C-alpha positions in Angstrom: -26.5 -8.9 -2.7 -28.3 -5.6 -1.7 -26.4 -2.4 -1.2 -26.5 -2.5 2.6 -25.0 -6.0 2.6 -22.2 -4.8 0.3 -21.4 -1.9 2.5 -21.2 -4.2 5.5 -18.8 -6.5 3.6 -16.5 -3.7 2.5 -13.8 -2.8 4.9 -12.5 0.3 3.1 -14.3 2.4 0.5 -13.0 5.4 -1.3 -15.8 7.5 -2.9 -14.9 10.1 -5.5 -11.7 11.0 -3.7 -9.7 14.0 -5.0 -6.5 15.2 -3.3 -4.9 18.6 -4.2 -1.7 20.0 -2.7 -1.3 23.7 -2.2 1.6 25.2 -4.1 2.8 28.8 -4.8 0.6 29.4 -7.8 -2.4 27.4 -7.0 -3.0 23.7 -6.4 -1.2 20.6 -7.6 -3.9 18.0 -8.3 -2.4 14.7 -7.3 -5.5 12.4 -7.3 -8.8 13.0 -9.0 -12.1 11.3 -8.5 -10.8 7.9 -7.3 -13.3 5.3 -6.2 -12.7 1.7 -5.1 -13.5 -0.6 -2.2 -11.8 -3.4 -0.4 -13.4 -6.4 1.2 -12.3 -8.0 4.5 -9.4 -10.4 4.0 -8.8 -9.1 0.4 -5.3 -8.5 -1.1 -5.8 -5.4 -3.3 -2.9 -4.0 -5.5 -2.8 -0.4 -6.6 -0.4 -0.3 -9.7 1.1 2.5 -11.7 4.3 4.3 -12.5 6.0 6.8 -10.2 4.1 10.0 -9.7 0.6 8.6 -10.5 -0.8 9.1 -7.0 -0.5 5.7 -5.4 1.4 6.7 -2.3 -0.7 9.9 -2.0 -3.8 7.7 -1.6 -2.1 5.5 1.0 -0.8 8.5 3.0 -4.3 10.2 2.9 -6.0 7.0 4.2 -3.5 7.1 7.1 -3.7 11.0 7.4 0.1 11.1 7.3 0.7 14.3 5.2 3.7 16.1 6.9 2.8 19.7 5.9 -1.0 19.4 6.2 -1.4 21.4 3.0 -3.6 18.9 1.3 -7.2 19.4 0.3 -9.3 16.2 0.3 -12.7 15.9 -1.2 -14.9 12.8 -1.4 -15.1 10.2 1.4 -12.6 7.6 2.8 -14.9 5.3 4.7 -13.5 2.7 7.2 -15.4 1.0 10.0 -18.4 3.4 9.6 -16.2 6.5 9.8 -15.1 9.0 7.1 -11.3 9.2 7.8 -11.0 12.5 5.9 -13.4 14.2 8.3 -12.7 12.7 11.8 -10.6 14.6 14.3 -6.8 14.0 14.9 -7.6 12.4 18.2 -10.1 10.0 16.6 -7.6 9.2 13.9 -5.0 8.3 16.5 -7.3 5.6 17.7 -7.4 4.2 14.1 -3.8 4.6 13.0 -1.6 1.7 14.1 -4.4 -0.1 15.9 -6.9 -0.7 13.1 -4.9 0.4 10.1 -1.1 -0.1 9.9 1.4 0.9 7.2 4.7 -0.5 6.1 6.8 2.0 4.2 9.2 1.6 1.3 12.5 1.7 3.1 12.5 -0.1 6.5 15.8 1.4 7.5 14.2 4.9 7.4 11.2 3.6 9.4 13.2 2.0 12.2 15.0 4.2 14.8 18.7 3.5 14.5 19.5 4.0 18.2 17.0 1.5 19.5 17.2 -2.3 19.3 14.7 -3.9 16.8 12.9 -5.8 19.5 12.5 -2.7 21.7 10.7 -0.9 18.9 8.2 -3.7 18.5 7.8 -4.0 22.3 6.9 -0.3 22.4 4.0 -0.9 20.1 2.7 -3.7 22.2 3.1 -1.8 25.5 1.2 1.1 23.9 -1.8 -1.2 23.7 -1.6 -2.1 27.4 0.8 -5.0 27.6 3.3 -5.2 30.4 7.0 -5.0 29.5 7.5 -8.8 30.2 4.5 -9.7 28.1 5.6 -7.5 25.3 9.1 -9.0 25.3 7.7 -12.5 25.1 5.2 -11.5 22.4 8.0 -9.8 20.4 10.0 -13.0 20.2 6.9 -14.8 19.0 6.2 -12.2 16.3 9.8 -12.4 15.1 9.3 -16.2 14.8 6.0 -15.7 13.0 7.7 -13.6 10.3 10.5 -16.2 10.0 13.4 -14.2 11.5 16.1 -16.8 12.3 17.1 -17.1 16.0 14.4 -14.6 17.1 15.5 -14.5 20.7 18.9 -13.1 19.6 17.6 -10.9 16.8 15.3 -8.9 19.1 18.5 -7.5 20.6 20.0 -6.4 17.3 20.1 -2.8 16.1 18.6 -2.1 12.7 22.0 -1.6 11.0 23.0 -5.1 12.1 20.1 -6.6 10.1 19.8 -7.2 6.4 17.2 -5.4 4.3 15.0 -8.5 4.3 15.2 -8.9 8.1 14.4 -5.2 8.6 11.3 -5.5 6.4 10.3 -8.5 8.5 10.7 -6.5 11.7 8.4 -3.8 10.2 5.8 -6.5 9.3 6.0 -7.9 12.9 5.6 -4.4 14.3 2.6 -3.6 12.2 1.0 -7.0 12.9 1.5 -6.6 16.6 -1.8 -4.7 16.9 -3.7 -7.2 14.7 -4.9 -4.5 12.3 -7.9 -4.9 10.1 -6.1 -3.2 7.2 -2.4 -3.3 6.4 -1.0 -0.8 3.8 2.3 -1.8 2.2 4.1 0.7 0.0 6.6 -1.0 -2.3 7.6 -3.6 0.4 10.2 -5.4 -1.7 12.2 -2.5 -3.1 15.9 -3.2 -3.2 15.4 -6.8 -2.1 16.7 -9.7 -4.2 14.2 -12.1 -5.7 14.6 -14.8 -3.1 14.0 -12.5 -0.2 11.2 -10.8 -2.1 9.4 -14.2 -2.5 9.9 -14.8 1.2 8.4 -11.5 2.2 5.4 -12.0 -0.1 4.8 -15.4 1.3 4.9 -14.1 4.9 2.3 -11.4 4.0 0.0 -14.0 2.4 0.4 -16.4 5.3 -0.3 -13.7 7.9 -3.3 -12.5 5.8 -4.7 -16.1 5.9 -3.9 -16.5 9.6 -5.3 -13.2 10.9 -7.8 -12.1 8.2 -6.0 -8.8 7.7 -6.8 -7.1 4.4 -3.8 -5.8 2.5 -3.6 -2.8 0.2 -0.3 -3.0 -1.7 1.2 0.0 -3.5 3.5 -1.2 -6.3 4.7 -0.9 -9.9 5.8 -4.5 -10.1 3.4 -6.7 -12.0 5.3 -9.8 -11.0 4.3 -9.1 -7.3 0.7 -8.4 -8.4 0.4 -11.8 -10.2 1.8 -13.5 -7.2 -0.4 -12.2 -4.4 -3.3 -9.9 -5.5 -7.0 -10.8 -5.6 -7.9 -7.6 -7.4 -6.0 -4.8 -9.1 -6.5 -1.1 -9.7 -4.5 0.6 -12.5 -3.6 4.3 -11.9 -2.4 6.9 -14.4 -1.9 10.7 -13.8 -3.9 10.7 -10.6 -6.8 8.7 -11.9 -7.9 5.1 -11.4 -8.3 4.1 -15.1 -9.1 0.4 -14.6 -10.0 -2.0 -11.8 -10.8 -5.7 -11.9 -10.0 -9.2 -10.9 -6.2 -10.0 -11.3 -7.0 -12.6 -14.0 -9.2 -10.2 -15.8 -6.5 -7.5 -15.8 -3.8 -9.8 -17.0 -5.8 -11.7 -19.6 -8.2 -9.0 -20.9 -7.0 -5.4 -20.0 -9.4 -2.9 -21.5 -7.8 0.5 -21.0 -4.9 1.5 -23.4 -2.6 2.3 -20.5 -3.2 -1.1 -18.8 -2.5 -2.8 -22.2 0.7 -0.7 -22.6 1.9 -1.6 -19.0 1.4 -5.3 -19.6 3.0 -5.0 -23.0 6.1 -3.6 -21.4 6.7 -6.8 -19.3 9.8 -8.8 -20.3 9.1 -11.9 -22.3 10.3 -15.4 -21.6 11.1 -16.3 -25.2 13.0 -14.1 -27.7 10.6 -15.2 -30.5 7.8 -13.2 -28.9 7.1 -9.6 -30.1 9.2 -6.7 -28.9 8.5 -5.1 -25.5 6.2 -2.1 -25.7 7.5 1.3 -24.6 5.3 4.1 -23.3 6.3 7.5 -24.6 6.5 10.6 -22.4 6.1 11.1 -18.7 3.2 11.4 -16.3 2.0 15.0 -16.7 2.3 17.4 -13.8 -0.9 19.4 -13.6 -1.2 22.6 -11.6 -4.7 23.7 -10.7 -8.1 22.0 -11.1 -8.3 19.6 -14.0 -11.1 17.7 -15.7 -11.4 13.9 -15.6 -12.2 13.8 -19.3 -9.0 15.6 -20.1 -6.9 13.3 -18.0 -8.4 10.2 -19.5 -7.6 11.6 -22.9 -4.0 12.0 -21.9 -4.0 8.4 -20.6 -5.4 7.1 -23.9 -3.2 9.2 -26.1 0.0 8.2 -24.3 -0.7 4.6 -25.3 -2.3 5.0 -28.7 
């Protein structure tokens, strides 16, 4: 396949993206020289421990920095546009309609004083639906994400719903616009394993039904094995390894990837002891070199 065909197939491409945050004595370098692409209909998992830059990448794709004190270099290409360089008004036409995001805690994302159904209806009406059409479509969306008795649940307030149901409401809200890309940040945190499996199955089914690509931010390799097509491993703000999910699980090449997989619990007690990773992700103020960061990633797992 030639380069032009590859570019047309890719839905999202990050090209040497670096993200620095302004602090009192300089810049905090959160992400350095990250490059990867996603194809249409692909389920891509970005994996790493807390503080490695996963959510920073997701928020930068959506342009959701609260303080606007970030400095982004490189290109974030989506639909022929560089999202890092378009205007706020142009980004508003992309955010929610073409790219949607589900955050880690659905209770924080839902307005507690509005009924769950009303919040989904608002998203539909924003795209031009009448109120009656939006109400009918909301019930259909609740049914699509397997919320029991959807006609009654649309009238419930967020605090009246379980964590799993609130997450389903968020999925329904984000899918209401039929986005090309859905970003999910730790979507199953604090959910029990049964509900977690149900949420993952809903996302896979909706991906197959609508063709929506999914970028999942997680540290849970169990989820990755269940749903991902490809995996990117992050450490200290860098993407240290990327590959097919089977390749990463069977033949990880980077020492950090090997250490993460070695830390997974074993089924049998007769297998070797679980690997531990010493230290914490370094906090680096100011510009830093890729070679130095890779050295830290390798030394932490040596």
